[in-house]
C-alpha positions as CSV (number, residue, x, y, z in Angstrom):
1,M,81.9,73.8,46.7
2,L,84.1,75.4,43.7
3,L,80.9,75.8,41.8
4,Q,80.0,77.8,44.8
5,V,82.6,80.1,45.3
6,C,82.5,81.1,41.6
7,K,78.9,82.1,41.8
8,L,79.8,83.9,44.5
9,S,82.4,85.5,43.0
10,V,80.6,86.4,40.2
11,F,77.9,88.0,42.9
12,K,80.4,90.3,44.3
13,T,81.5,91.3,40.9
14,F,78.2,92.3,39.5
15,A,77.4,94.0,42.7
16,R,80.5,95.9,43.3
17,S,79.7,97.1,39.1
18,F,76.0,97.7,40.0
19,S,76.8,99.7,43.3
20,S,79.5,101.7,41.5
21,S,76.8,102.9,38.4
22,L,74.1,103.1,41.3
23,R,77.2,105.9,42.5
24,V,77.2,107.0,39.1
25,S,73.5,107.6,38.1
26,S,73.1,109.2,41.4
27,N,75.5,112.2,40.8
28,L,73.9,112.7,37.3
29,L,71.8,116.2,37.9
30,I,69.3,115.0,36.3
31,N,68.4,112.6,39.4
32,Q,68.7,115.8,42.0
33,P,65.1,116.4,42.9
34,Q,66.0,120.6,42.1
35,Y,66.2,119.4,38.3
36,S,63.9,117.0,37.6
37,W,62.1,119.4,35.7
38,L,64.7,118.1,33.0
39,K,61.9,114.7,32.6
40,E,59.1,117.0,31.6
41,L,61.8,117.4,28.4
42,G,62.0,113.8,27.6
43,L,65.1,113.4,28.9
44,K,66.9,110.6,31.3
45,E,70.3,109.7,32.6
46,D,71.3,108.3,29.3
47,N,69.8,109.5,25.9
48,E,69.7,108.6,22.7
49,G,71.6,111.2,20.8
50,V,70.8,109.8,16.9
51,F,67.4,110.4,15.5
52,D,66.9,109.2,11.6
53,G,63.4,108.4,11.9
54,T,63.7,106.3,15.4
55,W,65.7,107.5,18.3
56,K,69.3,104.9,18.4
57,N,72.1,105.0,20.7
58,G,74.8,106.3,18.3
59,N,77.9,104.2,17.4
60,G,79.8,106.6,18.6
61,P,81.3,107.7,21.9
62,T,78.9,108.3,25.1
63,V,79.7,111.6,26.5
64,T,78.8,113.3,29.7
65,S,77.0,116.5,29.4
66,L,78.3,119.0,32.0
67,C,76.8,122.0,34.0
68,P,79.6,125.2,33.9
69,S,78.3,126.4,36.7
70,N,79.9,123.7,38.5
71,N,81.1,121.0,36.3
72,E,79.0,118.3,37.4
73,P,77.3,115.9,35.0
74,I,74.1,116.3,34.0
75,A,73.3,113.6,31.6
76,R,74.9,111.0,29.0
77,I,74.5,110.8,25.6
78,S,75.5,108.3,23.1
79,T,76.6,110.4,20.2
80,G,76.5,109.3,16.6
81,N,79.3,108.8,13.4
82,L,79.7,108.6,10.1
83,E,77.3,105.4,9.6
84,D,75.0,107.0,11.9
85,Y,75.3,109.6,9.4
86,E,74.8,107.9,6.5
87,S,71.3,106.7,7.8
88,A,70.2,109.8,9.3
89,I,70.9,111.1,5.6
90,E,69.5,108.9,3.5
91,K,66.1,108.9,5.7
92,C,66.1,112.8,5.5
93,R,66.2,112.4,1.4
94,E,63.9,110.2,1.4
95,A,61.1,112.0,3.9
96,W,61.8,115.3,1.5
97,K,60.2,113.1,-1.0
98,V,57.0,113.6,0.9
99,W,57.1,116.8,2.7
100,V,58.1,118.9,-0.8
101,D,54.6,117.4,-2.2
102,V,52.8,119.3,0.8
103,P,51.5,122.7,-0.1
104,A,53.2,125.5,1.3
105,P,50.7,127.2,3.1
106,Q,50.5,123.5,4.9
107,R,54.1,123.3,5.8
108,G,53.3,126.7,7.5
109,E,50.4,125.2,9.4
110,I,53.0,122.4,10.6
111,V,55.8,124.8,11.5
112,R,53.2,127.0,13.4
113,Q,52.6,124.0,15.4
114,I,56.1,123.9,16.0
115,G,56.1,126.9,17.3
116,H,53.2,126.2,19.6
117,A,54.7,123.2,21.2
118,L,57.7,125.4,21.8
119,R,55.7,127.9,23.4
120,E,54.3,125.5,25.9
121,K,58.2,124.7,27.0
122,K,59.9,127.8,27.1
123,T,60.9,128.2,30.1
124,L,61.5,124.7,30.7
125,L,64.0,124.9,27.5
126,G,65.7,127.9,29.2
127,N,66.3,126.6,32.0
128,L,67.8,124.1,30.3
129,E,70.2,126.3,28.5
130,A,71.3,127.6,31.9
131,L,72.2,124.8,33.5
132,E,73.8,123.4,30.3
133,V,74.9,126.0,27.9
134,G,75.4,128.9,31.1
135,K,73.5,131.5,30.0
136,I,70.9,133.0,32.4
137,A,67.5,131.4,32.0
138,V,65.7,134.9,31.0
139,E,68.5,134.7,27.6
140,G,67.8,131.0,27.5
141,A,64.2,132.0,27.4
142,G,65.0,134.4,25.3
143,E,66.2,132.3,22.8
144,V,63.8,129.9,22.6
145,Q,61.4,132.9,21.6
146,E,63.7,133.3,18.8
147,F,63.0,130.4,17.5
148,I,59.1,130.9,18.3
149,D,59.1,134.4,16.7
150,I,60.8,132.7,13.7
151,C,58.1,129.9,13.5
152,D,55.4,132.9,13.3
153,Y,57.5,135.1,10.3
154,A,57.3,131.5,8.5
155,V,54.2,130.7,8.5
156,G,53.9,134.5,6.8
157,L,56.3,133.2,4.3
158,S,54.3,130.4,3.2
159,R,51.7,131.9,1.8
160,M,53.8,135.1,0.5
161,I,56.9,132.9,-1.4
162,P,57.3,135.2,-4.4
163,G,57.6,135.3,-7.7
164,Q,57.7,136.8,-11.1
165,V,56.1,137.2,-14.2
166,L,58.4,138.8,-16.7
167,P,57.3,140.7,-20.3
168,S,58.8,139.3,-23.0
169,E,60.0,140.5,-25.6
170,R,59.2,137.5,-27.9
171,P,55.1,137.4,-28.9
172,G,52.8,134.6,-27.4
173,H,55.7,134.1,-24.5
174,A,55.1,134.5,-21.0
175,L,58.7,135.0,-19.0
176,M,58.6,134.0,-15.0
177,E,61.1,133.1,-12.2
178,M,59.8,130.0,-10.1
179,W,61.9,129.3,-6.7
180,N,61.8,125.8,-5.7
181,P,63.2,124.3,-2.3
182,V,66.7,122.9,-2.6
183,G,66.4,119.4,-0.8
184,V,68.3,118.6,2.1
185,V,69.2,121.7,4.5
186,G,72.4,120.2,6.9
187,V,72.5,122.1,10.2
188,I,75.6,122.9,12.4
189,T,75.0,124.8,15.3
190,A,77.7,126.2,18.0
191,F,77.7,126.4,21.3
192,N,76.2,129.7,22.7
193,F,72.5,129.4,20.9
194,P,72.1,126.0,20.4
195,V,68.4,126.5,20.2
196,A,67.7,129.9,18.0
197,V,70.1,129.5,15.3
198,Y,68.7,125.8,14.5
199,G,65.5,127.6,14.6
200,W,66.5,130.5,12.0
201,N,67.7,128.1,10.0
202,A,65.0,125.3,10.5
203,A,61.5,126.9,10.5
204,I,62.6,128.7,7.0
205,A,63.9,125.5,5.8
206,L,61.0,123.4,6.3
207,T,58.5,126.1,4.8
208,C,60.6,126.5,1.8
209,G,59.7,122.7,1.5
210,N,63.6,121.5,2.5
211,S,64.2,118.8,4.9
212,V,66.9,119.3,7.5
213,L,69.6,117.6,8.9
214,W,71.0,118.9,12.5
215,K,74.7,118.3,13.6
216,P,75.0,120.2,17.1
217,A,78.0,121.3,19.2
218,P,79.3,118.6,21.2
219,T,78.9,119.9,24.4
220,V,75.3,121.3,24.2
221,N,73.4,118.2,23.2
222,L,70.9,117.9,25.7
223,S,69.3,121.4,24.6
224,T,69.1,120.1,20.9
225,I,67.6,116.3,21.6
226,A,64.9,118.0,23.5
227,T,64.2,120.3,21.4
228,Q,64.4,118.1,18.3
229,R,61.9,115.7,20.4
230,I,59.5,118.9,20.6
231,M,59.4,119.3,16.5
232,T,59.1,115.3,16.2
233,D,56.2,115.2,18.4
234,V,54.4,117.8,16.0
235,F,55.5,115.4,12.6
236,K,54.1,112.5,14.2
237,N,51.0,114.1,15.3
238,N,50.4,114.9,11.8
239,N,51.4,111.8,10.5
240,L,54.2,113.2,8.6
241,P,57.8,111.4,8.1
242,P,59.2,112.6,11.4
243,E,62.6,112.1,9.7
244,I,61.8,115.2,7.7
245,C,64.0,116.7,10.4
246,T,67.0,113.8,11.7
247,L,69.8,114.8,14.1
248,V,73.1,113.5,14.5
249,C,74.9,114.4,18.2
250,S,78.2,113.9,17.0
251,G,81.8,115.3,16.7
252,A,84.0,116.6,14.1
253,D,84.1,113.8,11.5
254,V,80.5,114.5,10.8
255,G,80.8,117.9,10.3
256,A,83.5,117.5,8.2
257,K,81.4,115.0,5.8
258,M,78.7,117.1,5.5
259,A,81.1,119.9,4.5
260,D,81.8,117.0,1.9
261,D,78.5,115.3,0.8
262,S,77.1,116.4,-2.4
263,R,73.7,114.8,-0.8
264,V,73.3,117.9,1.8
265,D,72.0,120.5,-1.0
266,L,73.1,123.4,1.5
267,L,75.2,123.7,4.7
268,S,74.4,125.8,7.1
269,F,77.5,126.9,9.5
270,T,77.4,128.5,12.6
271,G,81.4,128.8,14.4
272,S,84.5,129.5,14.4
273,T,86.2,132.0,11.5
274,P,89.0,129.2,11.0
275,V,86.8,126.5,11.1
276,G,84.1,127.9,9.1
277,Q,87.2,128.9,6.1
278,K,87.4,125.0,6.0
279,V,83.7,124.5,5.5
280,G,83.2,126.9,3.1
281,V,86.3,125.5,0.9
282,A,85.2,121.8,1.4
283,V,81.6,123.2,0.4
284,Q,83.1,125.3,-2.4
285,A,84.7,122.2,-3.2
286,R,81.9,120.9,-4.6
287,F,80.2,124.0,-5.7
288,G,77.7,123.2,-2.5
289,K,75.5,126.0,-1.5
290,K,76.6,127.3,2.1
291,I,76.1,130.0,4.6
292,L,78.5,131.0,7.0
293,E,78.0,133.0,10.3
294,L,81.6,133.0,11.8
295,G,83.3,135.2,14.3
296,G,82.9,139.0,15.3
297,N,85.2,141.6,16.4
298,N,82.2,144.2,17.0
299,A,82.6,147.9,18.1
300,I,80.5,150.6,20.0
301,T,81.6,153.8,18.9
302,V,80.6,156.7,21.0
303,L,80.5,160.2,19.2
304,E,80.7,163.3,21.5
305,D,76.9,164.4,21.4
306,A,75.7,160.8,22.3
307,D,73.2,159.8,25.0
308,L,75.9,158.4,27.7
309,D,73.0,156.9,30.5
310,M,71.9,155.0,26.6
311,V,76.0,154.2,26.0
312,V,76.5,152.7,29.7
313,R,73.4,150.8,29.7
314,S,74.1,149.2,25.9
315,T,78.0,148.4,26.6
316,L,76.8,146.4,29.9
317,F,74.3,144.5,28.1
318,A,76.3,143.9,25.3
319,S,80.0,143.2,26.5
320,V,78.3,141.7,29.6
321,G,75.6,139.5,28.2
322,T,76.5,135.5,28.0
323,Q,79.1,136.3,29.8
324,G,80.7,137.6,26.5
325,Q,80.1,134.7,24.5
326,R,77.4,135.9,21.6
327,C,79.0,136.5,18.0
328,T,77.9,139.9,18.4
329,S,78.8,140.7,21.7
330,A,80.8,144.1,22.1
331,R,84.4,143.5,22.0
332,R,86.1,147.2,21.5
333,L,84.6,150.7,22.7
334,I,85.7,153.3,20.7
335,L,85.2,156.9,22.7
336,H,85.6,160.6,22.3
337,K,88.1,162.0,24.1
338,S,85.7,164.4,25.3
339,I,83.4,162.0,26.5
340,Y,86.7,159.2,27.7
341,D,86.9,159.5,30.9
342,N,83.5,160.4,32.1
343,V,81.6,157.1,30.3
344,L,84.8,154.7,31.3
345,E,84.5,155.7,35.5
346,R,80.4,154.8,34.9
347,L,81.5,151.6,33.1
348,K,83.7,150.5,36.0
349,K,81.5,151.2,38.1
350,A,78.6,149.1,36.2
351,Y,80.8,145.9,35.9
352,S,82.1,146.1,40.0
353,Q,78.4,145.5,40.3
354,V,77.1,143.0,38.1
355,K,75.7,139.9,40.1
356,I,77.7,136.7,39.5
357,G,76.2,133.3,40.1
358,D,73.8,130.4,39.4
359,P,72.4,131.4,36.1
360,L,68.7,130.1,37.3
361,K,68.7,132.2,40.0
362,D,66.3,135.0,39.5
363,D,68.6,138.2,40.6
364,I,71.5,137.0,38.9
365,I,72.8,138.6,35.0
366,Y,75.8,136.8,34.7
367,G,77.2,133.2,34.7
368,P,79.6,131.0,34.1
369,M,81.8,130.1,30.7
370,H,80.8,127.6,29.2
371,S,83.8,125.5,29.5
372,K,87.4,125.4,30.9
373,A,88.6,125.9,27.6
374,G,87.1,129.3,27.9
375,V,88.6,130.4,31.0
376,E,91.7,129.4,29.6
377,L,91.4,131.4,26.7
378,Y,90.1,134.2,29.3
379,K,93.0,133.9,31.6
380,S,95.7,133.5,28.5
381,T,94.1,137.3,26.6
382,I,94.6,138.7,30.1
383,E,98.3,138.0,30.5
384,E,98.3,138.7,27.1
385,A,97.1,142.3,27.6
386,I,98.7,142.9,30.8
387,K,102.3,141.7,28.9
388,L,101.3,144.6,25.6
389,G,100.5,147.5,28.0
390,G,97.1,147.3,29.1
391,K,95.7,148.1,32.2
392,I,92.8,146.2,34.0
393,E,90.1,148.5,35.0
394,V,88.3,146.0,36.6
395,G,87.7,142.3,37.0
396,G,91.2,140.2,35.1
397,K,90.8,137.6,37.7
398,V,89.2,133.6,37.9
399,L,86.8,133.1,40.8
400,D,87.4,130.9,42.7
401,G,84.9,127.1,42.9
402,P,83.9,124.6,40.9
403,G,82.3,126.2,38.1
404,N,83.7,128.1,34.9
405,F,83.2,131.5,36.8
406,V,85.3,134.7,35.3
407,Q,84.9,138.5,36.0
408,P,84.0,140.8,33.6
409,T,87.1,143.0,32.7
410,I,87.7,146.5,31.3
411,V,90.8,146.8,29.2
412,S,92.7,150.5,28.8
413,G,96.0,151.6,27.4
414,L,95.9,149.6,23.9
415,T,96.3,151.5,21.0
416,H,93.4,150.4,18.4
417,D,95.6,148.8,16.1
418,S,97.2,146.6,18.3
419,P,97.3,142.3,17.6
420,L,95.0,142.1,20.7
421,V,92.4,144.3,19.8
422,L,92.5,143.3,16.3
423,R,91.8,139.6,17.6
424,E,88.5,138.6,18.1
425,S,88.3,136.3,21.5
426,F,85.2,134.8,22.5
427,V,85.4,135.9,26.6
428,P,84.0,139.0,28.6
429,I,86.9,141.1,27.9
430,L,86.0,144.6,26.7
431,Y,89.0,147.0,25.0
432,V,88.3,150.5,25.7
433,L,89.9,152.8,23.1
434,K,90.3,156.5,23.4
435,L,88.9,158.4,19.7
436,N,91.5,161.6,19.3
437,G,90.1,162.7,15.7
438,D,87.1,162.6,14.0
439,F,83.9,160.5,12.7
440,D,86.2,159.2,10.2
441,E,88.3,157.8,12.2
442,A,86.1,156.4,14.3
443,I,84.9,154.8,10.9
444,G,88.3,153.6,10.0
445,Y,89.0,152.1,13.7
446,N,85.9,150.0,13.5
447,N,86.3,148.6,9.8
448,E,90.0,147.7,10.6
449,V,89.2,144.1,11.9
450,D,89.0,141.0,9.5
451,Q,85.0,140.5,10.9
452,G,82.5,142.6,9.2
453,L,79.2,141.3,11.6
454,T,77.7,144.0,13.8
455,S,78.2,147.5,14.6
456,S,77.0,150.5,16.4
457,V,77.3,153.9,17.1
458,F,76.0,156.5,19.4
459,T,75.1,160.3,18.2
460,Q,72.5,162.3,17.6
461,N,73.8,163.8,14.4
462,L,72.3,163.5,11.4
463,S,75.0,163.9,8.9
464,N,77.0,161.1,11.3
465,I,74.0,159.2,10.9
466,F,73.5,158.3,7.2
467,K,77.3,158.5,6.9
468,W,77.8,155.9,9.1
469,L,74.8,153.9,6.8
470,G,76.1,154.7,3.5
471,P,79.0,153.2,1.3
472,K,81.5,155.1,3.5
473,G,80.2,154.5,6.8
474,S,80.2,150.5,8.9
475,D,81.1,147.9,6.3
476,C,78.9,145.4,8.7
477,G,76.1,143.0,7.5
478,I,74.4,144.7,10.9
479,I,74.7,148.4,11.3
480,N,73.2,150.2,14.3
481,V,72.9,153.3,16.1
482,N,72.1,154.0,19.8
483,I,71.7,150.5,20.3
484,P,73.8,147.8,21.3
485,T,76.1,145.5,18.9
486,S,73.6,142.2,19.9
487,G,70.0,141.9,20.6
488,A,69.2,141.6,16.7
489,E,65.4,141.5,15.9
490,I,64.0,138.1,13.7
491,G,62.4,140.3,11.3
492,G,66.0,141.6,9.7
493,A,68.7,138.9,8.0
494,F,71.5,138.3,10.2
495,G,75.2,137.7,9.0
496,G,78.0,139.9,8.3
497,E,80.6,140.4,5.6
498,K,84.5,139.8,5.2
499,H,85.4,137.1,7.6
500,T,82.4,136.9,9.1
501,G,81.2,134.8,6.1
502,G,78.8,136.7,4.0
503,G,75.6,134.6,4.4
504,R,72.4,135.1,5.7
505,E,69.8,133.6,8.2
506,S,66.3,134.8,9.6
507,G,64.1,137.1,8.2
508,S,64.4,139.6,5.2
509,D,65.1,137.6,2.2
510,A,67.5,135.2,3.6
511,W,64.5,132.5,2.3
512,K,66.2,132.8,-0.4
513,Q,69.1,130.9,0.4
514,Y,67.3,128.1,1.2
515,M,65.7,127.7,-2.5
516,R,66.7,127.9,-5.8
517,R,65.6,129.9,-8.6
518,S,64.8,129.5,-12.1
519,T,64.0,131.5,-15.2
520,C,61.1,130.0,-17.3
521,T,59.6,130.7,-20.6
522,I,56.1,129.5,-21.8
523,N,56.1,129.4,-25.5
524,Y,52.1,129.4,-26.1
525,S,52.2,130.5,-29.6
526,K,52.5,128.0,-33.4
527,E,55.5,130.3,-33.5
528,L,59.3,130.0,-32.6
529,P,60.7,133.6,-32.7
530,L,64.2,134.0,-31.0
531,A,65.4,137.1,-28.6
532,Q,67.4,139.6,-29.7
533,G,65.2,139.5,-32.6
534,I,67.8,136.6,-34.3
535,K,67.1,135.3,-37.1
536,F,68.1,131.3,-38.0
537,D,65.6,129.9,-41.3
């Protein structure tokens, strides 16, 4: 009898646990019919967050990815720890020995196939970003397109990686310059561009002959896992070690280890300036190579001869797009006094017409903040702006509801050198500043912040345009004329100066950062002449 009671008690406990598990699982968005498309990306209720050649449940905590539109759980991820990182870095280094022997044009073909595989999942990945990151679906798909485009770029690069043959001053000698891959490239990505920034790094790094280890931001693991699965299939289909690209979804401990670890030959970090400074110091302490893509307190300057229709459209996109959570978002608008009132009124009207809501809906152009932390930063920034004498021209409120929605906001009345204006805040708040002086004063406003990522001027004056581009003009890594601060193309090198970190990714000659340069001298004669005519007999 006692045994039967015990069995009944155990059964009831199991039944309650099973029922609770069912309720938890049924609450996940991935199990709701309207989100069934998530499974087409290889996602499931419980996702392995570590890939070292094999998909594994990590030894770190199990985390739940949340949808910022409603803060409901999407799916769970078993994340990794330092033990998982150790396996991933060792497997990645071993795979490099195979990958580096593949001729560069054949590596380019693999990258081409990765781009093609991404094309087939572009809409799905874009929708996943809308669901997990909070950017509107068309922006999400555009981000995937950036990865596709850099794959196309890298294919061409695979047949064009240059070297040089230089004239030697010594008879019977050849002087050459050779480029070789660095080895393992570690990539730490931020929440706002989980796919594109990894793509900029991975496509070029792979083409140059490197293997890649990826650590994503901890709140966008699903976008990361879905992208990694697409790439893994390409390597497997070509009978290559899939651990050429490894993944560890994890916390700050793994990121810190990557910065300290000499087995990571190049570390690319995208994130905030304070964290990036720590990463840079740690990598430099071991004399490692680094690419830092950090903050941007970006300004649009509008002179009296600007096309104001273009100004309003460009400013709206640059300040409101991705809810102000791009490193290239416009945060300061410097308006010449003669057009200040006109532009401000037109912008206020444009802001009031922004459609806010579920980023998966076609007519929405502005979604939620990515996290509750972003909402709190928005609130505290608004409070500080008012305390300092700023005027809320439009917006300024957190919207009621379960999601992380805030109003896009314009603040006037602050000085150009206000500590709040000079500090980057990763929120959709635009500070409008009146320019009473000349163009040199405007350039001074643009350059007085710590960061130097991107900048724009709107003018038709050729003299001002070329001054803006020159040594006494904008001190940013990206300098635009008559276009917004955001929306960079992959063909140019992306990155900034000063507290933005100084790194360059994507196009132009950014590929050089993923390789090491050697100057090579070959003596094909029977003599040993020394350079500079030195005699040492």
